[in-house]
N, C-alpha and C positions, 0 to 999 in steps of 0.2 A: 735593814737590818732584822726589822720585826718579821719580814716574810720568811727569812731563812729560819728563824726560831720557829715559825709556825710549820714550815715544811719539814723540819727537823722532828718536831713533835708528833707531828702526823705519821711520819717514818718509824717512830720510836712505838707509837701505838699500835701500828700494824703489825711490826716485828714481836711485840709482846702478844697479840693477839693470836699468833700462830700456834699450831699444834707442835711439839717437839717430844719425839719418840726417842729412848734411851734403852740400849740393850746392853744390860751387864751381868756379870758373874756375882753371886752372892751366897756366902756361906749358910747355911740353915744349922748345922751343927758341926761338930769338929770335923766329920767325915763325909758330909754331904754338901755339894756345890749345886746350886741352883742356876738356871738362865732365866733372867727377869727382863721382861718388856714392859716399859713404863711410859705413858703419855704424860709428861710434865709440865705440858703446854696448857693454854687455857681455852682451846677449842678442840672439838672433834678431830682426830686424826683418820683420814679415809685412805682406803687401798694402801695399806702398810706393807712394804715388801722388806723382807731381811736376807741379807745375802752376806756371806763371809768367805774371803779368800785367802788362805784355803779354807774348805769347809771346816766346821767345828767337828771335833772327834771326840767320842765318849767311850768309855771303857762298857758301857752299858749297851753300846751298838752290838756288842758280840753275843749277849744274852738276850737279846728283844728281837723279835721277827722284823721290826721296822727301825731302820737308822732314825737319829734325830733328825738329819736331813731331808727324811722320807716324810716327816709329820706334815700334816696339811697347813699348819701354820706357817711352814718355810716353803711349801711347794705353792700353794695358792694365796698366801699373804693373809692379812687381816683385812677383812672389810670396814669395820670402823673399830676404833678405840677411843674411848671417851676420855675428857680430861682427868687424870688422876687414876685412871685404869690401870691395873698391874697385873701382868700374866707372869706366874712362875711355874716353871718346868723344872722337872729333875734333871739335871744335866749329868753328873757324874758322882760316884762314891770314891772320894779320894784314897780310901785305902786299897782300892783295885787299881791305881795308877802310880805305880813307883816310880815312873818317869818323873812326875811332878816334883818330887821331892830329891830328885838326883841334883848334885853339885856340878 
């Protein structure tokens, strides 16, 4: 019985020591939405790749020469993301997205 507990404790320690990257949307002000990438794990995340199907679409894509999907962070990934590191990108201005409020 003790061997199973020791193996489970070891597995749990390994799982807790992994990097864990979260991609989320976060409002900054009433009309601004950011895309936030955070490593909430306890170790360095390496070669982080972000993919969305279908790809993210922002109203900002129309007014900027480069769409969000063309940013280097999405095309080449993130070589390393330290524990607790947070990257916030302007995703959209909500007042330019009338569809977001449609019922």
